[in-house]
N, C-alpha and C positions, 0 to 999 in steps of 0.2 A: 307770673312775672313779678319781680320785686317792684314795690311801689316807687322807689327812687328812680328806677329805670323808666317806668311809665311817665313819671313826672318830668324827667329829662326829655323824653320823646315829645311830650306835649309842649314844653317850653321851647323846643327847637323846631316845632311845627312838622315833626315827622309823623304826620297824622292825616287822616281824611275824614270828612264829614259826609255822611249819606242821609238825605232827607227824603222820605217817601210820603206822598199824600195819598193814602189809601181810602177805601170806601167808608170806613168807620173810624180810622185813626190816622193822625199825622205823627210820624215818628222820626226823631233825629238820633243818629248814633255816631259817636266819635270812635274812630278805629285807628290804632297805631299801625306803623308800616309793616308789622308782622301779622296784620289782619285780625288782631284781637280787639273786641269791643271793650272800651274802658269807661264809657259813660253814655247814657241815653236819656231821652226825655220824650214825652208824647202829649198828644192832645186828642180828645175824643170828639168826633163830630158825626153828623148824619146828613145825608142828602135831603133836600126839601122839595116837595111837589108844589110848584108855583105856576098857576095858570096852565096846569096839566103838563108842565115841563119839569123833569128832575134836574135840580141844580144845587150848587153850593155858592152862597154869596161871596163875592171877592173879599169883603172885609173879614169873613171867617177864614178864608185862605191864609191871609196874613196874620190874623190873630192866632191861628193854629200853628203856623210856622214859627212865629215869635215865641209863643208859649212853649212849644216843644224844644226850641233852641235854648230858651232861658232855663228850662228844667234840666237840660243836658249840661249847660254851663255851670249851673248850681251844683250838680253832681260832681263835676270836675273839681270845683272849689272845695266841696265837702270831703271828697276822698283824698285829694292830693295837695290841698292847701294853696292852690294857685288860681289866679284869674285867667280865663281863656282869652287870649288876645290875638293869637296867630293860629291859622290852620293851613296845612300844606295844600290840600286840594279839596274841592267840594263838588258833590254831584246831586242833582235833583231828579227824583223819579215821581211818577204819579200814575193814577188810573189812565189807561190808554184811551185813545179815540176822543170823541166829543168835538165840540165846536166853540171856539172863542175868536170872534172877529173883532178887529180893531180899526179905528179910523186913523188918519195920518197924524193926529195929535196923541195917539196912544190910548184913546178912550174905548172901553169895551162897549160894543154897539148893542148887544143883547145879552141877557144873563147866560152864563156858562151852561151849555147843553151837554149833559154827561152821556157816557156810554149807555146809561140805563134807559134812555128814551127810545121808544118804538114809534117814531113819528116820520120816518124817512123812507117808508116802504116803496112809494112810487119812484123816488129818485134812485134808490138802490137797485131796483129792478131794471130801470132804463139804462143805468150806467153799466150794469153787469152785461146786458146785451150789447151795448155799444163797444165795450172794451173786450168782450169775450173773456172776462176775468171777474171773479166774484168780488162784488163790492157790498160788504155788510152794511146794515142800517146804522151801525155805530160809527162808521168811519167819517172823518171830517169832510171829505169830498161829498159824501151822501147828504150830510147836513147842509152844506153850502148849496148843492144843487136843489135840494128840497126847498130851501129858502127862496131860490130863484123861481122855482115852479109855483111857489105860493105868492109870488110878487111882493115879498117883504121889502119895506122901504129901506131898511138898513143896508141892503146889498150894494147899492150904488156908492156907498161911502167907504166900502172896505178897502183898507190899505195893506192888511196883514191878517192871516189866520194862523192859529196855532193850537196846541193842546195845553193842558194844565201844567205839565212839567216844562214844556217849551216856554210858556208864559213866565213862570217863576224864574227860570234860568235867564231869560231875557232881562227881567228886572234886576237880577243880581249882576249880570255881566254887561248889559247894554247891547248884546249881540242876538240877532234873530236866527237861531239855529236850533237843531235838535238831533239826537242820535238816530241812526238809521233804523233801529228797531221801532222807535216811536214814530218816525216818519212813515214807516211801512203801514201804520194804522191810520194814516191820513190820506195817502194816495199811493197807487201801485209803484213798486220799486223795480227797476231793471237790474237783474242779478249781475249782468256784465259790467254796467257802468257805476253801480252802487249809488244811484240817485234816482229821482223820479223818472218814470218811463216817458221818454220824449214823444213817442207816437201817441200815447194816451193823453198827454198834456195837450197836444194839438187837436186830437179828436174832441176833447172837452171844450177847448177854446173856440172850435169851429161850430159848435152847436148854436143855432140862431138865437135861442133865448139867452145864451151866455155872451155871445159876441156883442150884444147891445151895451154891455157895461164898459166903463172906462179902463178897468184893470185887466191884466192878463194873468191867468192862473199860475203861470210859472214864476211870476214876480211877487205873488202874495203868500206863497208857501215858505216855510222856514228852510234855510240851508241845511243840507243833509251831511252829517258828520259820522265817521266811523269811530268805534271804540278805540281808545289809545290816542286820539287826537285832542287838541285843546279847543275848548269852546269859548275861551276868553279868560279874563281875570275878574276877580271880585272888585267892583268899583267902590268908591267911597259911599256913594248913594246906596249901593247894594248891601254894603256892610251895615249901614244904619237900618236898612229894611229888615235884615236878618237879626241883628242884635240891638234891641231898643236901648240897652244900657250904654251903647256907644263905645264899648271896650274893644270890640273886634276890629282889627286892622284890615284895610283892603289889600289886594294883591294875591289872594289865594287863586290857584289855578282852578278854573271851572271845567269840569268834564262835560262831554256831550250828555244832555239830559236823556233819560230813557223812560219808557213806559214800564208798568209793573210786570208785564210779561217778560221783558228783557232782563230786569233785575232778578226775577224769579229763576230764569235760566242760569244766570251767573251764580246765584245763591245755592243752586243745586248742582252746579258743575255739569250743566246740560246744554253746552253750546257746540259740541262736536257732532258731526254727522252720525246718524243712527242712535242718537241719544234723545231723550224726551223728558219733560217734566209736567207735573200737574199741580196747579195751585188751587186750593179750595178755601174760599172765604165767603164774603157776601155774594160774589159771583164765583164761577169756576172756569178754568180754562186749561186745556192741555196743549203742549207745544212739542211737536216732533220735528227734529232737524232732519231734513230729507237728503237722501243720497240718490234719489231718482225723481223724475218729474211725475206728477199725477197724470192719469190717463185722460181726465176730463175736468171741466169746471164743476165744482159742487157748491151749491148755495150755502151749505152748512160747514164748509171748510174755508177758513180764511188763510190767504197766503201772505205771511209777514216775514220778518227776518230776525236773526240773532243780532246782538249789538255789533257784531263784526260783519254783518251782511249775508250770512248763509240763509238759504230759503227754509222756511218753517211752515208746516201745516198746523193751523191753530183751530181748535174747536172751542168756542166761547159760549158759555151759558150765562144768562143774566141773573140767575138765581141759584143759590146753593145753601148757605148755612143760616140765613135770616129766620126761616120758619123754625128751625131747630132751636134757635135762641128764644123765639117767642113762646114755644111750648115749654122750654126749660124754665122760663120766667114764671109761667103758670104753676108749674110744680114747685118752684121755689116759694111762691106765695102760699101754696097749700102747706108746705113744710113749716112756714112761719106761723100759720094758723095753729099748727100742732105744737108750737113752741120750739121748733128745731131750726137752728140757724146754721146754714151751710155756706162755706166759701164757694166761689164760682168753680174752682177746681173739684171740690168735693161733690158739688151738684152734678156736674157733667160726668164725672167718673161713675157715680151711682146710676145715672140714667143710661149711660153708654153700657155699663156692665149688665144692667137688667135686660137690655136689648139682646144680649147673648142667649137669653132663655126663650126668645121668640121663635116662632116657626120659621123654617127656611124661606118661605115665600111671604113672610110677614103676616101670615094668617089670612091672606086674601084682602088685607087692607090696601088702599091706594091713597097716596097723599100727593097733592100738587102744591109745591112750596113756592108758588109764584107771587112774590110781592110786587113784581113788575111783569110786563109781558115777556114772552120767551120765544126768540126767533127759531130755535131748533125745532120746537113743536108747533110753530105757527099760532101761538096764543098771543093775541094782541095786547090784552090788558091784564094787570096783576089781580088775581082772584085766588088767594090761598084757600084750599079746600081739601078736606079729607072725606073719602067716600068708602062705603063698605056694603057688602051684600048681607042679607039676613043671616047667612050661615058663616060669615067671617068670624074669626077668633079675635074678638075685641078685648085684648088684654093690655096691661101696662107694657109688658115686654114687646108686644107687637106694635103698639103705638110708637115706641121709640125706635124699634127696628125699621119701621116704615119711614120714619123721619130720616134716618141715615140712608136708607135705600133711595128715597125720593130726592135727596140732596144731590145724588150722583146720576139720577135717571136721564136728564137731558144730555149730560156729558157722555153717558154710555151710548145713547142713540147716535150722537155725532161721531164718537170714536169708532162705532161699528162700520162707518163708511170707510175710514182709513184701514181698519184691520181686516174687514171682510170683503170690501169691494176693491180697494186699491192694493191690498195685500202688503201694506207697509209694515216693516218689522223694525224693532228697536233693540239695541243691545242692553239698554237699561231705561227704566221709566221711574223717575224720582218724584216723590210727592212732597209738598210743603203746604203750610197754612194752619190756621187755628184749629181746624177740625182734627188735626193729628197730634195736638198737644196731649190729649188723653191717649195713653199708650195703646197700641195694637188694634183697637176696635174699628175705627174708621179706616185704618190702613188695610185691614182684612176685608172689610166691605168693598173697598175700591178694587182690591185684587180680584175678588169674586165677581164684581160687576163687569170688569173689563176682561176677566179670564186671562190676566197678565200679572206676572210678579211685580210687586210695588216695593220700592226701596225708600226708606227715610234716612236722610243724613242726620248726623248728631247735631248739626247746627241748624236744623230745619226751623227752629223757633226764631232764629235771627232774621230770616226772610229778606224781603226786598230792600229795606234801608241799608242792611249790611251789604247786600249785593251791589247797591249803588255806591257805597263807600269803596268796595273793591274796585269797581270801574273807575272811581276817582283816583285810586292809587295806581291803577294801570295807565291812566292818562298822564300821570306825573312821571312814570318810568315803566315802559313796557318790557324792559330787560331784553329787548330785541326779539321778543317771542310773540307768536300769534296768541289770540285770547284763549283758545282751547289749551295750548301748551302752557301758557302762564297759569291758568287755573289748575292744571294737572301738576305742574312742577313746583309752583310757589304757594298756592293757596290751600289746596286739598291734599297735600302730601301725606298727612297722617290722619285724614278724616275717618271717623267711625261711621258705620252705617248698619242698618238692619233691613233685611228683605223678607217679606211674607209672600207666600205662593198661594195661588187659587186652590180652594178646597172643592172637590168635585160636587159634593152634595149641596154646598152653598152656591156654587155657580149655577147648578140646575134650579135651585130655589129662586135665585135672582132672576133667572130667565122667565120663570113662571110669574114672578112679580112684574117684570117689564111687559109681559104679554097683557096682564091685567091693566097695567098703566096705560098702554096704548089703546086698549079696549075702552077705557073710561075717559080718554081724552076728549071725545065729542061732548061729554057732559061738562067738562071744564070750559071748553070753548063756548058752549051755549050759555053757561052761567055768566061768562063775561059779556056776551051780547045782551042778555036780559038785564043785567045790572046797568049797562049803558043806556038801554031804552028807558029804564025807570029813573 
């Protein structure tokens, strides 16, 4: 697009800003009303383990948002010679789930408890039985109930609970709401009413240990909004929070905030029934939009929704690429010892390429890439560990093949429930995430692991922030269309994609690997117990 046209669109606020607070990066992207990214900025961060709780300090949340916004605005100025003062619509996305309770003065009562914490097992089990509906440990209601069971002092002061994206959106707009996809990771949603399930709200409120508190659960949850609706307007205070330079004017439409699962679905055009997507990063999750009800409750299948309220079966794993990054860093250090300097892209390309020369079953190696506990495999604490038998083929190629294999192993175990037990079928399964930036290799591993064709969109690198910006544009003008039709007809009209199909020999090799993986799991679990005892 001609620079003068882009400049005019920015000056006339024919734009949307998507900000996503991911596990390792906060990114802001400015998109014109034809869905093109014209500027971006980011901020790198990591979760911290404080008092055995995975968290991100609130000051880092705002430092990261302000830094990524400032970098994006600086890019606008550098490329187009104008100051960014007006934005048409804004959407906030973040890691789903977790727990942020506030008192009636807006003070955060305990540090943000992220999705990564495995500390709510008792609450999750009890609520699953009470509701006859799977409540994962990550969900906000599990965190709240566990705090009640633990007799935590802060519970009696709660006035409002929300998620990270709900919190940021609240501070920008003044309104306590969130998108339905994000809300579905807080408390079960009724597919018919498109809000929290009233029967389950009452069941929770009637629990004796809950009834003693002065608040009612239905009053402390954020309002649920569908994609395409307005969540409010950017206030003067919100504009100052976002842009420390003070140049951004208030008044931008705020779209309903969403979790990273929802923005991943949008970014891969996977919101229509019988579509699905897989996101692979620090964590990994698959989302399959259902056209039929599941036969029973599965503890490893989460029931959430698309941003427009369609039911989704979600398999979520706490661990994916972090261990790959750790091993890559070791090899990068070795390369530097040899006097070889590699860019990150070169490093990953070489390591991924060498994995292609490994044995189909990774030579009998098994790797547990658990920096944190893993619900799918019932591992309580993070204990990264590689194991091998005396006759395993311990080669560089197999070391990195097993890294890729193990990144998808918990996801494969969860997806087997949908594919083999529930016989769910999809018309398309689309992947996105940093693992797929190196062409072909991880995409093929995933296709072999799931024995399912895997498609990558040409815009897979844009990811969640772009998906959130698209939702912000949809909120400003739905063009009278459902979200699925809007994405098909407006956003992805000329989208390019590539599909890789499972290769029989590799599928069989991955099955042998997963058998070894399951066989070695007791050693991983025992290692965690022993480390805890010591």
